[in-house]
ZAPAVO-336704 format. One record per residue (C-alpha): y, z, x; residue in three letters; residue number from 1. Coordinates in Angstrom, 2 decimals. Layout:
        Y        Z        X  residuo  num
        Y        Z        X      Ala  NUM
...
//
This chain:
        Y        Z        X  residuo  num
     0.04    -0.08    -0.09      Met    1
     3.71    -1.12     1.34      Leu    2
     5.03     2.52     0.05      Met    3
     2.59     3.84     2.80      Glu    4
     4.06     2.34     5.72      Val    5
     7.96     3.22     3.91      Gly    6
     8.53    -0.52     2.51      Val    7
    10.54    -0.80    -0.84      Glu    8
     8.99    -3.15    -3.10      Thr    9
    11.70    -3.64    -5.72      Ala   10
    14.10    -6.05    -5.53      Gln   11
    16.94    -6.02    -4.79      Pro   12
    19.69    -7.84    -6.99      Ala   13
    22.43   -10.76    -4.31      Gly   14
    22.35   -14.04    -3.28      Gly   15
    19.27   -15.75    -0.62      Pro   16
    21.38   -14.32     1.84      Thr   17
    21.54   -10.58     1.28      Val   18
    17.27   -11.10     0.13      Leu   19
    15.97   -13.08     3.50      Arg   20
    17.98   -10.25     5.24      Arg   21
    16.08    -7.62     3.40      Leu   22
    12.78    -9.44     3.75      Leu   23
    13.17    -9.40     7.49      Gly   24
    13.78    -6.13     7.32      Ala   25
    10.79    -5.11     5.69      Gln   26
     8.67    -7.76     7.73      Leu   27
    10.16    -6.25    10.97      Arg   28
     9.52    -3.02    10.32      Arg   29
     6.24    -3.94     9.11      Leu   30
     4.91    -5.51    12.40      Arg   31
     6.47    -2.63    14.60      Glu   32
     3.98    -0.52    12.29      Arg   33
     0.87    -2.41    13.31      Gln   34
     3.18    -2.24    17.25      Gly   35
     2.23    -6.37    17.13      Ile   36
     5.21    -8.04    19.20      Thr   37
     7.47   -10.70    17.57      Arg   38
     5.78   -13.41    19.87      Glu   39
     2.56   -12.02    18.52      Glu   40
     3.55   -12.77    15.59      Ala   41
     5.00   -16.04    16.13      Gly   42
     2.49   -17.44    17.02      Tyr   43
     0.50   -16.93    14.08      Ala   44
     3.00   -18.68    12.35      Ile   45
     3.07   -21.17    14.98      Arg   46
     6.32   -20.21    15.86      Ala   47
     8.19   -19.02    18.57      Ser   48
     9.11   -15.22    19.44      Gly   49
    13.06   -16.33    19.39      Ser   50
    12.11   -18.02    15.67      Lys   51
    10.65   -14.95    14.76      Met   52
    13.37   -12.86    15.39      Ser   53
    16.37   -15.30    13.35      Arg   54
    13.68   -14.41    10.36      Leu   55
    13.71   -10.68    11.20      Glu   56
    17.08   -10.92    10.76      Leu   57
    17.31   -13.24     8.14      Gly   58
    18.78   -16.25     9.91      Arg   59
    16.81   -19.09     8.76      Val   60
    14.71   -19.21     5.33      Gly   61
    11.14   -18.09     5.21      Phe   62
     8.05   -20.44     4.25      Lys   63
     6.29   -18.52     1.68      Glu   64
     2.66   -19.30     3.61      Arg   65
     4.13   -17.70     6.43      Asp   66
     5.23   -14.84     4.85      Val   67
     1.50   -14.66     3.34      Ala   68
     0.28   -15.10     6.99      Asp   69
     1.95   -12.57     8.23      Leu   70
     1.85    -9.96     5.64      Leu   71
    -2.26   -10.15     6.40      Thr   72
    -1.64   -10.27     9.88      Leu   73
    -0.16    -6.54     9.24      Tyr   74
    -2.56    -5.40     7.28      Gly   75
    -1.25    -5.79     4.05      Val   76
    -3.88    -6.32     1.50      Thr   77
    -2.82    -4.49    -1.44      Asp   78
    -1.93    -7.40    -4.06      Glu   79
     0.77    -5.80    -5.72      Thr   80
     2.56    -5.45    -2.93      Asp   81
     1.44    -8.92    -1.47      Arg   82
     2.96   -10.59    -4.59      Glu   83
     5.92    -8.80    -4.47      Ser   84
     7.36    -9.83    -0.78      Leu   85
     6.00   -13.30    -1.71      Leu   86
     8.34   -12.92    -4.64      Ala   87
    11.49   -12.12    -2.54      Leu   88
    10.68   -14.71     0.01      Ala   89
    10.85   -17.35    -2.70      Gln   90
    13.80   -15.81    -3.96      Asp   91
    15.60   -15.85    -0.75      Ala   92
    15.17   -19.62    -0.80      Asn   93
    16.86   -20.12    -4.00      Ser   94
    20.04   -21.57    -3.51      Pro   95
    23.22   -19.74    -4.19      Gly   96
    26.14   -20.63    -6.57      Trp   97
    28.08   -21.87    -3.83      Trp   98
    25.38   -24.04    -3.02      His   99
    27.26   -26.74    -4.94      Arg  100
    30.14   -26.85    -2.44      Tyr  101
    28.11   -27.74     0.22      Gly  102
    29.70   -30.80     1.28      Asp  103
    33.06   -29.05     2.27      Val  104
    31.53   -25.43     2.60      Leu  105
    30.51   -24.73     6.73      Pro  106
    27.41   -23.52     7.54      Gly  107
    28.78   -20.61     9.44      Trp  108
    30.71   -19.62     6.40      Phe  109
    28.13   -19.80     3.90      Glu  110
    26.61   -17.18     5.46      Thr  111
    29.69   -15.17     4.74      Tyr  112
    30.07   -16.05     1.42      Val  113
    26.63   -15.20     0.76      Gly  114
    27.21   -11.74     1.88      Leu  115
    30.53   -11.29     0.16      Glu  116
    28.43   -12.05    -2.79      Glu  117
    26.40    -9.08    -2.38      Ala  118
    28.31    -6.41    -0.21      Ala  119
    29.03    -2.67    -2.68      Ala  120
    32.52    -2.56    -0.38      Leu  121
    34.40    -5.11     1.81      Val  122
    36.78    -3.81     3.97      Arg  123
    39.37    -6.46     5.54      Thr  124
    42.57    -6.71     7.84      Tyr  125
    44.52   -10.00     7.58      Glu  126
    47.85   -10.79     9.78      Val  127
    48.80   -14.31     9.05      Gln  128
    47.65   -15.19     5.55      Phe  129
    46.96   -13.24     2.15      Ile  130
    43.26   -12.31     1.69      Pro  131
    41.25   -15.51    -0.19      Gly  132
    40.26   -12.90    -2.69      Leu  133
    43.56   -11.99    -3.52      Leu  134
    44.91   -15.47    -2.95      Gln  135
    46.54   -17.86    -5.99      Thr  136
    45.34   -21.23    -6.64      Glu  137
    48.71   -22.05    -5.18      Glu  138
    48.88   -20.45    -2.27      Tyr  139
    45.37   -21.27    -1.56      Ala  140
    45.77   -25.14    -1.76      Arg  141
    48.99   -24.35     0.73      Ala  142
    46.69   -22.86     2.78      Val  143
    43.79   -25.14     2.98      Ile  144
    45.70   -28.00     3.35      Ser  145
    47.19   -26.84     6.33      Leu  146
    43.88   -25.93     8.10      Gly  147
    42.35   -29.42     6.99      Asn  148
    45.71   -31.66     6.72      Ser  149
    43.65   -35.00     6.94      Thr  150
    41.48   -33.93     4.45      Ala  151
    41.44   -35.88     1.63      Pro  152
    42.89   -34.39    -1.98      Pro  153
    39.32   -34.40    -3.55      Glu  154
    37.62   -32.63    -0.67      Glu  155
    40.40   -30.01    -0.40      Ile  156
    40.71   -29.54    -4.46      Glu  157
    37.07   -28.30    -3.71      Gln  158
    37.97   -25.95    -1.56      Arg  159
    40.12   -24.68    -2.92      Val  160
    37.88   -24.33    -6.16      Ser  161
    35.67   -22.45    -4.12      Leu  162
    38.10   -20.34    -2.76      Arg  163
    38.49   -19.48    -6.70      Ile  164
    35.39   -19.28    -7.79      Thr  165
    34.61   -16.68    -5.60      Arg  166
    37.08   -14.21    -6.55      Gln  167
    35.06   -14.06    -9.96      Lys  168
    32.86   -11.16    -8.33      Leu  169
    36.38    -9.27    -8.50      Leu  170
    36.03    -9.11   -11.99      Thr  171
    32.38    -8.80   -12.93      Arg  172
    30.63    -5.92   -14.10      Gly  173
    28.66    -4.82   -10.76      Asp  174
    32.59    -5.99    -8.51      Ser  175
    32.20    -4.74    -5.06      Pro  176
    35.44    -2.62    -3.82      Arg  177
    38.29    -4.47    -2.21      Leu  178
    40.29    -2.50     0.36      Trp  179
    42.51    -4.44     2.52      Ala  180
    44.92    -4.17     4.65      Val  181
    48.04    -7.04     5.20      Val  182
    50.40    -7.38     7.95      Asp  183
    53.99    -7.87     6.75      Glu  184
    54.08   -10.46     8.70      Ala  185
    51.76   -12.53     6.26      Ala  186
    53.81   -11.30     2.83      Leu  187
    56.97   -12.90     4.83      Arg  188
    55.31   -15.81     5.96      Arg  189
    56.87   -18.45     3.24      Pro  190
    53.53   -20.90     2.88      Ile  191
    53.56   -23.17     0.08      Gly  192
    57.51   -22.91    -0.24      Gly  193
    59.69   -19.85    -2.06      Arg  194
    58.38   -20.67    -5.49      Asp  195
    54.48   -20.31    -4.49      Val  196
    54.86   -17.27    -2.33      Met  197
    56.90   -15.54    -4.89      Arg  198
    53.83   -16.05    -7.24      Gly  199
    51.58   -14.58    -4.90      Gln  200
    53.34   -11.51    -4.13      Ile  201
    53.32   -10.95    -7.98      Glu  202
    49.47   -11.72    -7.87      Arg  203
    49.51    -8.87    -4.90      Leu  204
    51.63    -6.52    -7.64      Ile  205
    48.87    -7.15   -10.44      Glu  206
    46.29    -6.23    -7.95      Ala  207
    47.46    -2.80    -6.89      Thr  208
    46.21    -1.64   -10.56      Lys  209
    43.07    -3.02   -10.51      Leu  210
    40.29    -0.24   -10.19      Pro  211
    38.20    -1.49    -7.22      Gly  212
    41.13    -2.76    -5.01      Val  213
    42.70    -0.58    -2.16      Ile  214
    45.50    -2.41    -0.84      Leu  215
    47.92    -1.41     1.88      Gln  216
    51.01    -3.11     3.97      Val  217
    51.21    -2.49     7.34      Leu  218
    55.17    -2.63     8.15      Pro  219
    56.67    -4.20    11.03      Phe  220
    58.14    -0.96    12.03      Arg  221
    55.02     0.13    13.32      Val  222
    55.12    -1.86    15.76      Gly  223
    52.08    -2.57    18.48      Gly  224
    48.15    -1.84    16.81      His  225
    44.64    -1.09    17.40      Thr  226
    44.01    -4.42    15.82      Ala  227
    45.82    -6.94    17.93      Glu  228
    42.86    -8.77    18.30      Ala  229
    43.74   -10.61    14.74      Gly  230
    41.80   -10.38    11.69      Ala  231
    38.37    -9.48    10.86      Phe  232
    36.39    -7.91     8.04      Ser  233
    33.86    -5.08     7.37      Ile  234
    30.75    -5.65     4.36      Leu  235
    28.84    -2.94     3.52      Arg  236
    26.12    -3.42     1.46      Phe  237
    24.72    -0.92    -1.37      Pro  238
    20.55    -1.66    -0.20      Glu  239
    20.17     1.34     2.79      Ser  240
    17.91    -1.25     4.60      Asp  241
    21.26    -3.67     5.40      Leu  242
    23.43    -2.26     8.40      Pro  243
    27.32    -3.23     7.64      Asp  244
    28.09    -6.47     9.23      Val  245
    31.68    -7.10    11.06      Val  246
    33.11   -10.46    10.24      Tyr  247
    35.32   -12.49    12.58      Val  248
    36.35   -15.84    11.70      Glu  249
    37.46   -18.24    14.23      Gln  250
    38.87   -22.12    14.27      Leu  251
    35.81   -23.73    13.80      Thr  252
    33.16   -20.45    14.09      Ser  253
    32.55   -17.02    13.07      Ala  254
    31.35   -13.83    14.38      Leu  255
    28.71   -11.56    12.70      Tyr  256
    28.66    -8.54    14.55      Leu  257
    26.08    -5.63    12.95      Asp  258
    24.99    -4.10    16.16      Arg  259
    25.89     0.31    15.87      Arg  260
    28.39    -0.08    18.01      Asp  261
    30.39    -3.00    17.55      Asp  262
    30.53    -1.89    13.96      Val  263
    31.57     1.80    14.59      Asp  264
    34.36     0.40    16.68      Ser  265
    35.47    -1.78    14.48      Tyr  266
    35.20     0.64    12.30      Met  267
    37.37     3.13    14.03      Glu  268
    39.56     0.43    14.02      Ala  269
    39.89    -0.51    10.65      Met  270
    40.54     3.61     9.65      Glu  271
    43.47     3.67    12.46      Arg  272
    44.37     0.32    10.69      Leu  273
    44.20     2.09     7.39      Cys  274
    46.60     5.45     8.76      Val  275
    49.60     4.22    10.28      Val  276
    49.97     1.37     7.38      Ser  277
    51.97     2.65     4.44      Ala  278
    50.01     4.75     1.57      Pro  279
    48.19     3.02    -1.13      Pro  280
    50.72     4.36    -3.93      Asp  281
    53.74     2.54    -1.78      Glu  282
    52.25    -0.68    -1.71      Thr  283
    53.48    -2.17    -4.92      Ala  284
    57.35    -0.37    -4.30      Glu  285
    56.63    -2.36    -1.42      Ile  286
    55.91    -5.60    -2.48      Leu  287
    58.63    -5.13    -5.04      Ser  288
    60.94    -5.26    -2.31      Arg  289
    59.83    -8.04    -0.39      Ile  290
    59.14   -10.18    -4.16      Leu  291
    63.16    -9.83    -4.41      Gln  292
    64.39   -11.36    -0.64      Glu  293
    61.93   -13.88    -1.30      Thr  294
//
């Protein structure tokens, strides 16, 4: 029985990205309990040790046949337990809603969308732009056009649609908490022109009233701070099997960090940002002042 080795078989909610990570974590624990190396496990499914590492980290999809062979290798013979994990493998291979945006969604960002969809808490620091989950459609269009200046209009609209669709997770029944720290520079940079920025700041004022949103402003008067390297996000999940993930976006790729030391360093930086930023109960007033000056 899987419960005898401490592996949960209940299938969690969440997109395929998180399901892959959960299945990979369970298979890793089963392998380690049996004292089997990644290389030995890989040999059993005609794969390398590095492929096994990617599977256990949830970075690639699972073949049900491979999962079945691994369960046999790990001594999992109970049919109920096997069926549960094989069903999890099948669900993990099902495309998420964002699959229809595959033409404009780079693989390195697809992972983030899947993680964001299943997160219980998203903490983010932005220095240049308003966080994507809080952008108006007009502001999003202006930002996306800047980063894709040669793209045809239909591609721009697809990207805008993806960003606006992501925002639906803030209003669903099991919505994650969003805790955002926004640098004053992002609030004063006139993306899209005066009318677009006024609409964006008004949206942020409305967001401060949402029960699941905490919004803080990092004012210019703070000067230098612990996150001078740039924007980043930290995602936390309801499943205890999943570690926090730090997301750092680059121009054409992204970093996903889940090593405890890395996460702790970014979490410490985030906590310091929250301490030096204006308190959340002052955010609406700060935004209103900026709105009057815009």
